matplotlib code that plots the C-alpha trace (Angstrom):
import matplotlib.pyplot as plt

x = [-2.5, -2.0, 0.7, 2.0, 1.4, 5.1, 5.9, 5.8, 2.7, 2.4, 2.3, -0.2, 1.0, -1.8, -0.4, -3.4, -4.5, -4.6, -2.3, -4.1, -2.5, 0.9, 0.0, 1.7, 4.4, 2.1, 0.5, 2.5, 3.8, 2.1, 2.7, 4.9, 7.3, 7.7, 11.5, 12.5, 16.1, 17.3, 15.0, 11.3, 9.6, 8.6, 12.3, 12.5, 9.4, 10.4, 13.9, 12.3, 10.1, 13.0, 15.3, 12.5, 12.1, 8.7, 9.8, 6.5, 4.8, 1.7, 1.5, -2.1, -1.7, -4.1, -3.4, -0.2, 0.5, 2.5, 5.3, 5.6, 5.8, 8.4, 10.6, 10.2, 10.0, 10.1, 11.5, 14.7, 17.0, 15.2, 15.3, 11.6, 9.5, 6.9, 3.6, 0.9, -2.8, -4.2, -7.5, -8.3, -10.4, -11.8, -10.2, -11.4, -10.4, -8.3, -10.8, -11.8, -8.1, -7.5, -10.6, -9.3, -5.9, -7.2, -6.1, -2.5, -2.8, -3.4, -5.7, -4.3, -2.1, -0.6, -1.5, 0.1, -0.4, 1.8, 2.6, 3.7, 7.2, 6.8, 9.6, 7.7, 8.9, 6.4, 6.9, 5.3, 2.3, 1.8, 2.2, -0.4, -2.9, -2.3, -2.9, -6.2, -9.6, -10.6, -10.9, -8.7, -6.2, -5.3, -2.1, -2.7, -0.6, -1.3, -1.7, -3.8, -4.3, -0.6, -0.2, -3.6, -7.0, -7.2, -9.8, -9.6, -11.2, -9.3, -10.5, -8.6, -6.7, -9.7, -11.0, -14.5, -14.8, -12.9, -14.1, -12.2, -15.2, -17.0, -14.3, -15.0, -12.9, -12.7, -10.6, -6.9, -5.3, -4.8, -4.6, -0.9, -1.1, -0.5, -3.3, -3.7, -6.7, -8.2, -9.1, -12.5, -13.8, -13.1, -14.2, -17.9, -17.6, -18.3, -15.0, -15.7, -17.0, -15.1, -15.0, -12.6, -10.7, -11.4, -15.2, -14.6, -12.6, -15.3, -17.9, -15.7, -15.1, -18.8, -19.2, -16.3, -14.3, -11.3, -8.2, -5.7, -1.9, -0.5, 2.8, 5.3, 7.1, 5.5, 4.6, 6.0, 4.1, 4.4, 0.7, 1.1, 3.9, 4.6, 4.8, 7.0, 9.5, 9.6, 10.0, 12.7, 14.7, 14.3, 15.5, 18.4, 19.4, 19.1, 21.1, 23.8, 24.0, 24.2, 27.0, 29.0, 28.6, 29.8, 32.8, 33.7, 33.4, 35.6, 38.2, 38.2]
y = [-8.7, -10.0, -8.7, -10.2, -8.2, -8.6, -6.6, -2.9, -1.9, -0.2, 3.6, 5.6, 9.1, 11.5, 13.7, 14.6, 18.1, 21.3, 23.2, 26.5, 28.2, 27.9, 29.6, 30.7, 28.2, 25.3, 26.6, 24.0, 21.5, 19.4, 20.3, 17.2, 18.5, 22.0, 22.5, 22.3, 22.4, 21.8, 19.1, 18.2, 17.7, 14.1, 13.1, 14.1, 12.2, 9.0, 9.0, 9.6, 6.6, 4.4, 5.1, 3.7, 0.6, 1.7, 1.0, 0.0, 3.1, 3.8, 7.4, 8.6, 11.2, 13.5, 17.0, 16.9, 13.5, 12.2, 14.6, 12.8, 9.4, 10.7, 12.0, 9.2, 6.3, 3.0, 4.7, 2.7, 5.8, 6.9, 3.4, 2.6, 0.6, 3.0, 2.2, 4.7, 5.1, 8.0, 9.7, 9.7, 12.4, 13.9, 14.5, 12.1, 13.8, 12.2, 9.5, 8.7, 8.5, 5.9, 4.0, 3.8, 2.6, -0.2, -3.0, -1.9, -1.3, -4.7, -5.4, -2.6, 0.3, 3.6, 6.9, 10.3, 13.6, 14.6, 18.0, 16.9, 16.2, 14.2, 13.3, 11.0, 7.4, 5.3, 1.8, 2.6, 4.2, 1.1, -1.3, 0.7, 0.4, -3.4, -3.7, -1.7, -3.1, 0.0, 0.2, 3.3, 5.2, 8.9, 10.5, 13.7, 16.4, 18.6, 21.8, 24.3, 26.4, 26.9, 25.3, 26.1, 25.5, 22.5, 20.0, 16.9, 16.2, 13.4, 11.5, 8.6, 7.8, 7.8, 10.5, 11.5, 14.3, 15.3, 18.2, 20.7, 23.1, 22.9, 23.4, 23.9, 24.6, 20.9, 20.4, 20.7, 18.5, 18.6, 15.9, 15.2, 13.8, 10.0, 7.5, 3.8, 2.1, -1.3, -1.4, -3.0, 0.3, 2.1, -0.8, 0.1, 3.3, 3.2, 3.2, 6.3, 8.5, 11.6, 12.2, 13.6, 11.4, 14.0, 13.4, 9.7, 10.2, 12.5, 9.7, 7.1, 9.4, 9.9, 6.1, 5.7, 3.8, 6.1, 5.2, 7.9, 7.9, 11.1, 12.3, 14.6, 16.0, 18.9, 18.5, 20.5, 21.1, 22.8, 23.5, 27.2, 29.8, 30.1, 26.3, 25.9, 28.4, 26.6, 23.2, 24.6, 25.8, 22.5, 20.4, 22.7, 22.4, 18.6, 18.4, 20.6, 18.5, 15.3, 16.7, 17.8, 14.4, 12.6, 14.9, 14.3, 10.5, 10.6, 12.8, 11.8]
z = [-11.7, -8.1, -5.9, -2.6, 0.6, 1.2, -2.0, -2.3, -4.3, -7.7, -7.3, -9.4, -10.1, -11.0, -13.8, -16.0, -14.9, -16.8, -14.4, -15.0, -11.9, -13.5, -16.8, -19.0, -18.0, -18.6, -21.8, -23.9, -21.3, -18.6, -15.0, -14.5, -17.1, -15.4, -14.8, -11.2, -10.0, -13.6, -14.9, -15.3, -11.9, -12.5, -12.6, -8.9, -8.0, -9.7, -8.1, -4.7, -5.3, -6.5, -3.6, -1.3, -3.5, -4.8, -8.4, -10.1, -11.4, -13.4, -14.7, -15.2, -17.9, -19.6, -20.8, -23.0, -21.4, -24.4, -23.4, -20.1, -21.8, -24.3, -21.4, -18.9, -21.4, -19.5, -16.3, -16.2, -16.0, -12.9, -11.3, -12.0, -14.3, -15.8, -17.4, -18.6, -18.5, -20.7, -20.1, -23.8, -25.6, -22.4, -19.1, -16.4, -13.2, -10.6, -9.7, -13.2, -14.2, -11.5, -12.6, -16.1, -14.8, -12.6, -15.0, -14.4, -10.6, -9.0, -6.0, -3.9, -4.7, -3.5, -5.2, -5.2, -7.0, -9.8, -8.4, -4.9, -3.5, -0.3, 2.0, 4.4, 4.2, 2.2, 3.7, 7.1, 5.3, 3.2, 6.2, 8.2, 5.3, 5.1, 8.8, 8.6, 7.7, 5.8, 2.0, 1.8, 3.7, 3.5, 4.9, 6.8, 8.3, 11.3, 9.4, 11.5, 8.4, 7.7, 4.3, 2.9, 4.4, 6.8, 5.4, 7.6, 11.0, 12.7, 15.7, 17.3, 14.2, 11.9, 9.5, 10.5, 7.9, 4.8, 2.7, 0.6, 0.3, 3.7, 6.2, 9.9, 13.1, 14.0, 10.9, 12.1, 9.5, 5.7, 3.0, 2.7, -0.8, -0.5, -0.4, -0.4, -2.1, -2.6, -6.3, -5.8, -4.3, -7.6, -9.8, -9.0, -11.0, -14.8, -16.6, -18.7, -15.9, -14.9, -11.1, -8.5, -6.0, -3.3, -3.6, -3.3, -0.1, 1.2, 0.8, 2.4, 5.4, 5.9, 6.1, 8.5, 5.9, 5.5, 7.6, 8.5, 8.8, 10.4, 9.0, 10.6, 7.5, 5.7, 2.0, -1.0, -4.2, -7.6, -8.1, -7.5, -8.1, -4.4, -4.0, -7.0, -5.6, -2.3, -4.0, -6.2, -3.2, -1.4, -4.3, -5.1, -1.4, -1.5, -4.7, -3.2, -0.1, -2.1, -4.3, -1.2, 0.4, -2.8, -3.0, 0.7, 0.2, -2.9, -1.2, 2.5]

ax = plt.figure().add_subplot(projection="3d")
ax.plot(x, y, z, "-o")
ax.set_aspect("equal")
plt.show()
């Protein structure tokens, strides 16, 4: 599958994890199906992609992933066209899930985590990636330890170190949760191997091959109980504002 550089890319949504930090809520549902502001979280993600015209989506599903497919179906009611790549009998990790999904993703693609709600506009991120010569791009946020441990050292617009386990004072930024990748970089991995996308990014950074795009809007996530509560409040507020705006427009 070849896509024009003038067309928005396919977006891979990584939705295959076990979500152990949200137990017992996720004992019998995948994290993407956790109710947030009145509906499964993935509904909010897909609408947020659709309003930015990022409508081609591949959902990388693993644990209880059939529930996601049963809910999203072809994605039409959310303004998207959804396809699915399933881990199979064993969980493949975020990197392995993308490797399995490569036949659906095209030459280059955008990737985001299935537990993140990100308000940063996607088009400038994608255009920055296309303009770069790097095989991958990571979005980063100036964190200074505020939203978890900072794990990115940034220098002159490039990532010189990314590590979730060996942090140091030079790391002022954090992985924001959106990446852009050229598929050939992942194609070198065996199709059935389980590996983490973070370790792949770490290796690229060490070789000077990981571009950076610094965002200004903080991220929201549902990977923890505290994050879930914050995201619930945000989406409830956005829904209320949208409802008020619609009422005002209908009754000027």
